[in-house]
C-alpha positions as CSV (number, residue, x, y, z in Angstrom):
1,X,-7.6,5.0,-17.0
2,X,-4.3,4.1,-15.4
3,X,-3.2,3.1,-11.9
4,X,0.1,2.2,-10.3
5,X,0.6,-1.0,-8.2
6,X,3.6,-0.9,-5.8
7,X,4.6,-3.0,-2.7
8,X,7.4,-3.7,-0.3
9,X,8.7,-0.1,-0.1
10,X,10.2,-0.6,3.4
11,X,10.7,3.1,4.0
12,X,13.9,4.1,5.8
13,X,15.2,0.6,5.9
14,X,19.0,0.5,5.4
15,X,21.0,-1.3,2.7
16,X,22.8,-4.4,4.0
17,X,26.5,-5.2,3.8
18,X,28.0,-1.8,3.2
19,X,28.1,-0.3,6.6
20,X,31.7,-1.3,7.2
21,X,33.1,0.1,3.9
22,X,34.8,3.4,3.7
23,X,34.1,3.8,-0.1
24,X,30.4,3.2,0.1
25,X,28.0,5.6,-1.7
26,X,27.5,8.2,1.0
27,X,24.3,10.1,0.0
28,X,22.2,7.4,-1.6
29,X,22.9,4.7,1.1
30,X,20.8,6.3,3.8
31,X,18.1,7.8,1.6
32,X,17.6,5.3,-1.2
33,X,14.1,4.0,-0.1
34,X,12.9,7.6,0.2
35,X,14.3,8.6,-3.1
36,X,12.7,5.5,-4.8
37,X,9.3,6.3,-3.2
38,X,9.7,9.9,-4.5
39,X,10.3,8.4,-7.9
40,X,7.0,6.5,-7.5
41,X,5.1,9.7,-6.8
42,X,6.8,11.4,-9.7
43,X,5.7,8.6,-12.1
44,X,2.1,8.7,-10.8
45,X,2.0,12.5,-11.6
46,X,3.8,12.1,-15.0
47,X,1.4,9.3,-16.1
48,X,-1.6,11.1,-14.6
49,X,-2.8,7.8,-12.9
50,X,-6.2,7.7,-11.3
51,X,-4.9,6.1,-8.1
52,X,-2.0,4.3,-6.4
53,X,-2.2,0.9,-4.8
54,X,0.4,-0.1,-2.1
55,X,0.1,-3.9,-1.4
56,X,1.8,-4.0,2.0
57,X,5.1,-3.2,3.7
58,X,5.1,0.5,3.1
59,X,7.2,0.6,6.3
60,X,9.9,-1.8,7.6
61,X,8.6,-2.1,11.2
62,X,8.1,0.5,13.9
63,X,9.5,4.0,13.0
64,X,12.7,5.1,14.7
65,X,11.0,8.6,14.9
66,X,8.1,10.4,13.3
67,X,10.1,11.6,10.3
68,X,9.2,8.4,8.4
69,X,5.5,9.1,8.7
70,X,5.9,12.8,8.0
71,X,7.8,12.0,4.8
72,X,5.0,9.7,3.7
73,X,2.4,12.3,4.4
74,X,4.3,15.0,2.4
75,X,4.6,12.6,-0.5
76,X,0.9,11.9,-0.4
77,X,0.2,15.6,-0.4
78,X,2.4,15.9,-3.5
79,X,0.6,12.8,-5.1
80,X,-2.7,14.6,-5.1
81,X,-4.8,11.6,-5.9
82,X,-6.2,8.5,-4.0
83,X,-3.8,6.0,-2.5
84,X,-5.2,2.7,-1.4
85,X,-2.9,1.3,1.4
86,X,-2.8,-2.3,2.7
87,X,-0.6,-3.4,5.6
88,X,1.6,-6.4,5.4
89,X,3.8,-8.4,7.8
90,X,6.3,-5.6,8.3
91,X,3.8,-2.8,8.9
92,X,0.9,-4.7,10.4
93,X,-1.1,-2.9,13.0
94,X,0.7,-4.7,15.7
95,X,4.1,-3.7,14.3
96,X,3.7,0.1,14.1
97,X,3.2,1.8,17.5
98,X,3.8,5.4,16.5
99,X,0.9,6.9,14.7
100,X,0.1,9.9,12.6
101,X,-3.3,10.7,11.1
102,X,-3.3,9.4,7.5
103,X,-3.5,12.1,4.8
104,X,-7.0,12.7,3.4
105,X,-6.3,11.0,0.1
106,X,-5.1,7.7,1.7
107,X,-7.6,4.9,2.3
108,X,-6.4,2.0,4.4
109,X,-7.9,-1.4,4.1
110,X,-9.4,-2.7,7.4
111,X,-7.4,-5.4,9.3
112,X,-10.6,-6.8,10.9
113,X,-12.2,-8.1,7.8
114,X,-12.0,-7.7,4.0
115,X,-13.1,-4.2,2.9
116,X,-14.1,-2.8,-0.5
117,X,-13.7,0.6,-2.0
118,X,-16.0,1.3,-4.9
119,X,-15.1,4.1,-7.3
120,X,-18.2,4.4,-9.4
121,X,-16.9,7.4,-11.4
122,X,-13.9,5.3,-12.5
123,X,-15.8,2.0,-12.8
124,X,-13.5,0.3,-10.3
125,X,-13.9,-1.7,-7.1
126,X,-10.9,-2.5,-4.9
127,X,-11.0,-5.3,-2.3
128,X,-8.4,-6.0,0.4
129,X,-7.6,-6.8,4.0
130,X,-4.6,-5.5,6.0
131,X,-2.6,-7.7,8.3
132,X,-3.7,-7.3,12.0
133,X,-0.5,-9.0,13.1
134,X,2.8,-10.0,11.6
135,X,2.0,-13.7,11.5
136,X,-1.0,-14.5,9.3
137,X,-1.0,-18.2,8.5
138,X,-4.4,-18.4,6.9
139,X,-5.4,-17.6,3.3
140,X,-7.1,-14.2,3.6
141,X,-8.4,-14.3,0.0
142,X,-10.9,-17.0,0.8
143,X,-13.2,-14.4,2.5
144,X,-12.7,-11.6,0.0
145,X,-16.1,-10.6,-1.5
146,X,-17.5,-11.5,-4.9
147,X,-16.6,-9.1,-7.7
148,X,-18.9,-6.2,-8.2
149,X,-20.8,-6.7,-11.5
150,X,-20.1,-4.2,-14.2
151,X,-16.9,-2.8,-12.6
152,X,-13.2,-3.5,-12.9
153,X,-12.4,-5.5,-9.8
154,X,-9.0,-5.3,-8.2
155,X,-7.9,-7.6,-5.3
156,X,-5.2,-6.3,-3.0
157,X,-3.3,-8.9,-1.0
158,X,-0.1,-9.3,0.9
159,X,0.8,-13.0,0.5
160,X,3.6,-15.5,-0.1
161,X,1.2,-17.1,-2.6
162,X,2.8,-20.5,-3.5
163,X,6.4,-19.3,-3.2
164,X,8.8,-22.2,-3.0
165,X,10.4,-21.0,0.2
166,X,12.5,-17.9,-0.7
167,X,10.2,-15.8,1.4
168,X,8.5,-16.3,4.8
169,X,5.0,-17.8,4.5
170,X,2.2,-15.3,5.1
171,X,-1.4,-15.6,4.0
172,X,-0.6,-18.4,1.5
173,X,-2.8,-19.0,-1.5
174,X,-2.7,-20.4,-5.0
175,X,-2.9,-18.6,-8.3
176,X,-5.8,-20.9,-9.3
177,X,-7.8,-19.9,-6.3
178,X,-7.1,-16.2,-7.0
179,X,-8.0,-16.6,-10.6
180,X,-11.3,-18.3,-9.7
181,X,-12.3,-15.4,-7.6
182,X,-13.4,-13.5,-10.7
183,X,-11.4,-10.3,-10.2
184,X,-9.7,-8.6,-13.2
185,X,-6.4,-7.9,-11.4
186,X,-4.7,-9.1,-8.3
187,X,-2.3,-6.5,-6.8
188,X,0.0,-8.7,-4.6
189,X,2.9,-7.8,-2.3
190,X,5.5,-9.6,-0.2
191,X,7.7,-11.3,-2.8
192,X,10.5,-8.9,-3.7
193,X,11.1,-10.2,-7.2
194,X,8.7,-9.1,-9.9
195,X,6.5,-12.0,-10.9
196,X,3.5,-12.4,-13.1
197,X,1.7,-15.5,-11.8
198,X,-1.1,-15.3,-14.4
199,X,-2.4,-13.2,-17.2
200,X,-6.1,-12.4,-17.8
201,X,-6.9,-12.2,-15.0
202,X,-3.6,-10.6,-14.1
203,X,-2.0,-11.8,-10.8
204,X,1.2,-9.7,-10.3
205,X,3.9,-9.2,-7.7
206,X,5.5,-5.9,-8.7
207,X,8.7,-6.6,-6.6
208,X,10.1,-4.0,-4.2
209,X,10.9,-0.4,-5.2
210,X,14.6,-0.6,-4.2
211,X,16.9,-3.6,-3.8
212,X,18.3,-3.6,-0.2
213,X,21.0,-6.4,-0.3
214,X,23.1,-8.5,-2.6
215,X,20.4,-11.0,-3.3
216,X,17.9,-8.4,-4.6
217,X,19.6,-7.9,-8.0
218,X,18.2,-6.3,-11.2
219,X,15.6,-3.7,-11.9
220,X,13.2,-2.8,-9.1
221,X,10.1,-0.7,-9.3
222,X,6.3,-0.8,-9.8
223,X,3.7,-1.9,-12.2
224,X,1.7,0.6,-14.4
225,X,-1.7,-0.8,-15.4
226,X,-3.8,0.6,-18.2
227,X,-7.6,-0.1,-18.5
228,X,-10.0,0.8,-21.2
229,X,-13.8,0.2,-21.2
230,X,-13.5,-1.9,-18.1
231,X,-10.8,-4.1,-19.4
232,X,-7.1,-4.2,-18.7
233,X,-5.1,-3.6,-21.9
234,X,-1.5,-3.1,-20.6
235,X,0.6,-4.2,-17.6
236,X,4.1,-2.7,-17.6
237,X,7.1,-2.7,-15.3
238,X,8.6,0.7,-14.5
239,X,12.0,0.9,-12.9
240,X,12.2,3.3,-9.9
241,X,15.3,2.1,-8.0
242,X,18.0,4.6,-7.1
243,X,20.9,2.2,-6.7
244,X,21.0,-1.2,-8.3
245,X,22.5,-4.4,-7.0
246,X,24.4,-6.7,-9.4
247,X,26.1,-10.0,-9.3
248,X,29.5,-10.0,-11.1
249,X,30.7,-13.5,-11.7
250,X,34.2,-13.7,-13.3
251,X,35.9,-16.9,-14.5
252,X,39.5,-16.7,-13.5
253,X,40.4,-20.0,-15.2
254,X,44.0,-19.9,-16.6
255,X,44.1,-16.1,-16.2
256,X,47.3,-14.3,-15.5
257,X,47.1,-11.3,-13.3
258,X,46.5,-8.6,-16.0
259,X,44.0,-10.8,-17.8
260,X,42.0,-11.3,-14.6
261,X,41.8,-7.6,-14.1
262,X,40.6,-7.2,-17.7
263,X,37.9,-9.8,-17.1
264,X,36.7,-7.9,-14.0
265,X,36.6,-4.7,-16.0
266,X,34.6,-6.4,-18.8
267,X,32.1,-7.7,-16.2
268,X,31.7,-4.2,-14.8
269,X,31.0,-2.7,-18.2
270,X,28.4,-5.3,-19.0
271,X,26.6,-4.7,-15.6
272,X,26.6,-0.9,-16.1
273,X,25.2,-1.3,-19.6
274,X,22.2,-3.2,-18.1
275,X,21.7,-0.8,-15.2
276,X,19.8,1.9,-16.9
277,X,22.4,4.6,-15.9
278,X,22.0,3.8,-12.2
279,X,25.0,3.4,-9.8
280,X,25.7,-0.2,-9.0
281,X,26.3,-2.1,-5.8
282,X,27.9,-5.4,-6.7
283,X,29.1,-8.7,-5.2
284,X,32.1,-9.9,-7.1
285,X,32.5,-13.7,-7.3
286,X,35.7,-15.2,-8.8
287,X,35.4,-18.8,-10.1
288,X,37.6,-21.4,-11.8
289,X,41.0,-23.0,-11.5
290,X,43.8,-20.5,-11.3
291,X,47.4,-20.3,-10.2
292,X,46.5,-17.0,-8.5
293,X,44.2,-18.8,-6.1
294,X,46.3,-18.6,-3.0
295,X,46.8,-14.9,-3.1
296,X,43.3,-13.8,-4.0
297,X,41.9,-13.4,-0.4
298,X,44.4,-10.6,0.3
299,X,43.4,-8.6,-2.8
300,X,39.8,-7.7,-2.0
301,X,40.5,-3.9,-1.8
302,X,42.5,-4.0,-5.0
303,X,39.8,-5.6,-6.9
304,X,37.2,-3.3,-5.5
305,X,39.3,-0.3,-6.5
306,X,39.9,-1.7,-10.0
307,X,36.2,-2.4,-10.5
308,X,35.3,1.2,-9.4
309,X,38.0,2.6,-11.8
310,X,36.6,0.5,-14.7
311,X,33.1,1.9,-13.9
312,X,34.4,5.5,-14.0
313,X,36.1,4.8,-17.4
314,X,32.7,3.5,-18.6
315,X,30.9,6.7,-17.4
316,X,29.2,5.1,-14.4
317,X,29.7,4.4,-10.7
318,X,30.1,1.1,-8.9
319,X,30.9,-0.1,-5.4
320,X,31.9,-3.7,-4.5
321,X,30.0,-4.9,-1.5
322,X,32.0,-8.2,-1.1
323,X,34.5,-10.4,-2.8
324,X,33.4,-14.0,-2.9
325,X,36.0,-16.7,-3.9
326,X,34.9,-19.8,-5.6
327,X,38.3,-20.5,-7.2
328,X,40.6,-23.5,-6.7
329,X,44.3,-24.1,-7.2
330,X,45.4,-26.3,-10.2
331,X,45.6,-29.9,-9.1
332,X,49.4,-30.0,-9.7
333,X,49.9,-27.0,-7.4
334,X,47.9,-28.7,-4.7
335,X,49.9,-31.8,-5.1
336,X,53.2,-29.9,-5.0
337,X,52.2,-28.0,-1.9
338,X,51.3,-31.1,-0.1
339,X,54.3,-33.2,-1.1
340,X,56.1,-32.8,2.3
341,X,53.0,-34.1,4.1
342,X,52.7,-37.0,1.6
343,X,56.3,-38.0,2.2
344,X,55.8,-37.9,6.0
345,X,52.6,-40.0,5.6
346,X,54.4,-42.7,3.6
347,X,57.5,-42.6,5.8
348,X,55.3,-43.3,8.8
349,X,53.8,-46.3,7.1
350,X,57.3,-47.7,6.6
351,X,58.1,-47.3,10.3
352,X,57.4,-50.7,12.0
353,X,56.4,-48.9,15.2
354,X,53.5,-47.4,13.3
355,X,52.9,-50.1,10.6
356,X,52.8,-53.3,12.8
357,X,49.9,-52.1,15.1
358,X,48.1,-50.8,12.0
359,X,48.4,-54.1,10.2
360,X,47.2,-55.9,13.3
361,X,44.1,-53.7,13.4
362,X,43.5,-54.3,9.7
363,X,43.9,-58.1,10.2
364,X,41.4,-58.0,13.1
365,X,39.0,-56.1,10.7
366,X,39.5,-58.7,8.0
367,X,38.7,-61.5,10.4
368,X,35.3,-59.9,11.1
369,X,34.4,-60.0,7.4
370,X,32.1,-63.0,6.7
371,X,33.2,-65.8,4.4
372,X,33.3,-66.0,1.4
373,X,33.6,-62.2,1.2
374,X,36.8,-62.3,3.4
375,X,38.8,-63.7,0.5
376,X,37.7,-60.8,-1.7
377,X,38.3,-58.1,0.9
378,X,41.2,-55.9,-0.2
379,X,42.8,-55.5,3.3
380,X,46.6,-55.5,3.3
381,X,48.3,-58.2,5.3
382,X,52.0,-57.2,4.8
383,X,54.2,-54.1,4.4
384,X,53.9,-54.1,0.6
385,X,50.1,-54.1,0.7
386,X,50.1,-51.4,3.3
387,X,52.3,-49.2,1.2
388,X,50.0,-49.7,-1.8
389,X,47.0,-48.8,0.4
390,X,48.9,-45.6,1.5
391,X,49.4,-44.5,-2.2
392,X,45.7,-45.1,-2.9
393,X,44.6,-43.2,0.2
394,X,46.8,-40.2,-0.7
395,X,45.4,-40.1,-4.3
396,X,41.9,-40.1,-2.8
397,X,42.9,-37.2,-0.5
398,X,44.2,-35.1,-3.5
399,X,41.0,-35.9,-5.5
400,X,38.8,-34.7,-2.5
401,X,40.9,-31.6,-2.0
402,X,40.5,-30.7,-5.7
403,X,36.7,-31.2,-5.5
404,X,36.6,-28.8,-2.5
405,X,38.4,-26.1,-4.3
406,X,42.0,-26.9,-3.7
407,X,42.1,-25.3,-0.3
């Protein structure tokens, strides 16, 4: 017996960060969450699973129109087997005001109290509770029922678990508490990165079906679970995303122009090789110390076009969502560029109209230092000492500028 565990589908939610680009992927951009969900149904049919579990956030909030619900209904008709649906913070009962009658094969967990669905013919019991409201601060799992003896028990829960803060806190719980419940499998939702919190019993976040912004990189999909004789024997990730997000980090250190372009192309080829033949949406980050630093901000479109061309040569497709600069100018270039300012600074210190009041202030400061520390205080009392302090101050400025990226 097999079943699929999915979560955080966010049907009809847009991808972030590409709306302003003229070279963005046109077809996939608006339909990728629907296409990923269709891939989920395709996989369920192909693997002939007994049922599908959706652990929250099927929707991304209230529908813009009824087409979102109608699409889901059509896919459930195509699924042709049970789907057990739990609502999370994005599609809680308080969040969705438009309603359509659920398809006959969809069973929704109650939002009033934990509810169990017992499938005697499969030897399975599912336990879960939907969110009544977006904000659920309490641990819902505490009131989930005891496992049904002799059956494979599956807990369905939308929760932040013990997430360190990457996601908003909803229905928090701990893996130890879930483990002690006695269930065989916990089908979790809310965290968009696939995570296996525990094995035997299995406590799994499958991640979302489709990455929607630059921080949701890597493969996205669902979890295929296989059980034999009332025992789970396999838990596998299956990729279902239509477009994949990637982070391209390229070290520009000591690179000349052509070499930097070669490094970008190399990063593109490596990302495509890991993308399982999917088109890529990428954030390009340049790092390191380079003489090209000053001109990089004006070359975003050039780098995006070069990356797209490298992808075409490699037999794939790629769009750059954003160019992020973490480069710095070489220290000598920063010093050369600031030389006129340094000279004006030191010339001012040699001007008595500036230097005399400054030395008076420094002397007043020195007098406030308690003895015997006053004798050790390195506070200049004459023009020579002031010039020396100016040189030291300027060196400190250059060091700070280098640490901040040479800007």
